[in-house]
C-alpha positions, -999 to 999 in steps of 0.1 A, spaced: 15 -474 401 -3 -441 412 22 -435 432 49 -441 402 29 -411 378 27 -390 405 63 -387 410 68 -388 372 45 -360 374 64 -344 399 95 -343 381 80 -326 349 67 -299 367 98 -296 386 113 -296 349 87 -272 336 90 -249 366 130 -244 362 130 -239 323 102 -212 332 128 -194 353 154 -197 326 131 -183 299 114 -156 324 155 -143 330 161 -147 298 133 -125 290 141 -98 313 181 -98 310 172 -90 267 149 -63 277 161 -47 312 200 -54 310 216 -26 296 241 -33 270 271 -13 276 308 -10 270 317 -45 284 296 -63 260 306 -41 235 348 -47 240 343 -83 244 323 -81 211 359 -62 197 380 -88 213 363 -117 195 357 -100 159 398 -92 162 387 -56 143 361 -26 148 331 -26 129 337 13 124 331 20 84 306 9 58 316 4 22 292 2 -7 292 -34 -20 264 -42 -45 246 -14 -43 241 -11 -6 264 -3 23 279 -33 43 304 -30 70 341 -29 62 350 -61 79 380 -70 53 409 -76 81 397 -93 110 431 -102 122 426 -104 159 449 -93 183 485 -101 193 490 -79 222 466 -72 251 466 -40 277 448 -54 307 437 -30 339 415 -7 347 402 28 344 435 40 350 450 26 318 417 30 295 424 68 298 464 67 297 472 43 268 465 47 231 472 14 215 479 28 181 513 41 190 520 6 207 510 -8 170 532 18 156 564 8 177 560 -29 176 543 -35 144 516 -52 163 477 -49 165 469 -43 200 438 -39 223 437 -16 255 411 -43 269 414 -19 303 375 -14 324 368 7 346 368 -19 379 386 -44 365 407 -62 388 433 -87 385 410 -117 393 385 -102 362 422 -98 342 429 -133 342 396 -146 333 395 -118 303 431 -133 291 414 -167 290 384 -150 270 407 -133 242 427 -162 238 399 -181 227 400 -161 192 432 -141 193 471 -152 190 482 -133 214 525 -125 219 523 -100 242 506 -91 272 510 -54 292 494 -53 328 489 -19 338 492 -21 375 474 2 400 482 -1 434 446 3 443 437 -31 427 471 -48 444 475 -31 477 448 -32 510 422 -56 514 412 -70 483 384 -92 491 364 -117 470 327 -120 466 314 -89 464 277 -86 449 289 -64 420 318 -82 413 307 -103 384 299 -70 364 325 -86 335 317 -119 339 282 -120 334 283 -97 301 299 -131 288 272 -155 265 264 -186 285 281 -205 255 315 -194 267 336 -222 284 352 -190 305 321 -181 316 312 -216 335 350 -215 344 341 -186 364 311 -196 377 325 -233 392 357 -221 408 340 -191 422 310 -213 428 307 -205 471 318 -162 466 290 -153 441 261 -139 450 234 -161 433 210 -135 419 237 -117 400 256 -151 390 224 -162 364 211 -130 356 221 -92 347 198 -81 371 228 -53 385 225 -32 352 186 -37 351 170 -4 338 137 -3 344 125 31 327 101 25 295 125 46 271 156 26 282 138 -8 278 126 4 244 166 15 235 179 -21 249 155 -38 226 160 -16 193 202 -18 200 201 -59 207 179 -68 174 199 -40 156 229 -50 133 248 -21 139 272 -25 167 293 7 161 318 1 189 336 33 175 311 54 180 307 43 213 295 68 238 298 60 277 286 84 303 315 81 326 345 79 304 346 118 300 356 122 261 352 103 229 358 70 222 391 67 197 391 31 191 406 -3 204 398 6 235 413 41 244 390 70 253 405 104 251 395 122 287 390 159 281 397 184 309 375 195 335 370 224 355 354 200 383 389 180 394 382 157 424 407 156 447 401 127 467 416 91 472 401 58 474 415 53 511 450 61 493 468 72 525 465 35 538 481 16 511 514 33 514 520 6 550 516 -23 526 547 -44 525 534 -66 501 508 -73 475 474 -84 488 466 -128 488 441 -124 463 457 -101 429 488 -117 441 469 -152 428 454 -145 398 488 -125 386 503 -159 392 477 -177 373 479 -148 343 518 -154 345 513 -193 347 494 -191 310 518 -164 300 547 -186 304 528 -218 293 518 -203 259 553 -184 247 537 -149 257 558 -121 269 546 -100 300 552 -64 310 543 -48 341 534 -11 336 525 18 363 508 47 344 523 80 362 497 101 387 502 134 396 533 143 411 517 161 442 495 130 448 529 108 448 541 130 479 505 128 495 504 88 496 539 83 497 544 65 465 579 61 474 568 30 497 538 20 473 562 21 448 591 -2 465 562 -30 474 547 -31 437 589 -29 424 599 -61 448 562 -76 441 572 -80 400 607 -86 408 598 -115 430 575 -127 397 603 -122 373 587 -101 350 599 -65 333 585 -39 356 584 0 343 575 24 369 565 60 350 559 74 383 601 81 381 599 89 353 619 129 348 597 158 348 609 173 318 593 141 298 561 142 312 538 176 328 522 153 360 506 186 374 469 181 384 461 202 352 465 171 329 444 148 351 407 149 356 412 135 400 441 132 423 439 96 422 453 97 384 431 94 352 452 113 329 435 139 300 437 129 269 465 154 259 493 137 283 474 104 278 487 108 238 526 119 252 524 93 279 516 63 251 542 77 232 568 71 258 554 41 270 559 25 233 592 36 228 598 18 261 587 -12 251 601 -12 216 634 -9 234 624 -40 254 613 -61 224 636 -50 194 
């Protein structure tokens, strides 16, 4: 009898210990984890609109959310796409509602799970992939410490989060999988700001300020980057990529998954390579890279628009229109490019 009681007591203590850990991690996440761009753009995904304006309702100001229609067109990609493609021109050209869901550091794997998450609350008809060769060529290994930076911003009630956890259980850093410790801050003032933001109802994505954005947020996931005198002339191992004659296994695997979902749900898919500076194209042997990328998308039976081949009189791709040699566009060129891309998409979907 005493032995049975001891086992029950041990079980109860174990449950209390685990629950205590859950509460402690939750409390640390709430107080210490910064709530930045990834969290906010996911809120926009599920709201279907941006809470950007206030209207007078019954004598007090309330958020104007009279048109929470959701998005039917998504742009997936990384930082190049976020600063290059303004969705408002796609909206005008295709008569759609487009969201730029490009996030700096977003891999093809991330794009797959973001698409799954977006499909929960949006009736998506088109997916546009901003295909940056740096995320397709070279060694795209899984299991990096910061890999979960998008996944761990999903709610624990999200089925996508649990799917990510179970499908990557052997690759995730355990500490990063159960908490947001990678974005913890320990400054008392920042902790105070974290708490104030999280208890406030004023989640105004339209006025979001992001330190690495380099310019104002224009809505629907697009940042207008300002020209700067501090041009960065380096590359992310750029010269090595030109020797790859095929896309790495990891992005190929997850692009196949994206394609499978789109085919199953009747979603049209188009891959786009936004142009990098013409001088960079020469230095990284972009002709070889473009051939590898083109072969991959042709094999996938996906329409591929490569804007590195665009005529110089249509797009001025001098260094002066970029903030770095890798190809992050300044806003002025992005506006011109977005219009040109929208025209091509209109021809494609007409």
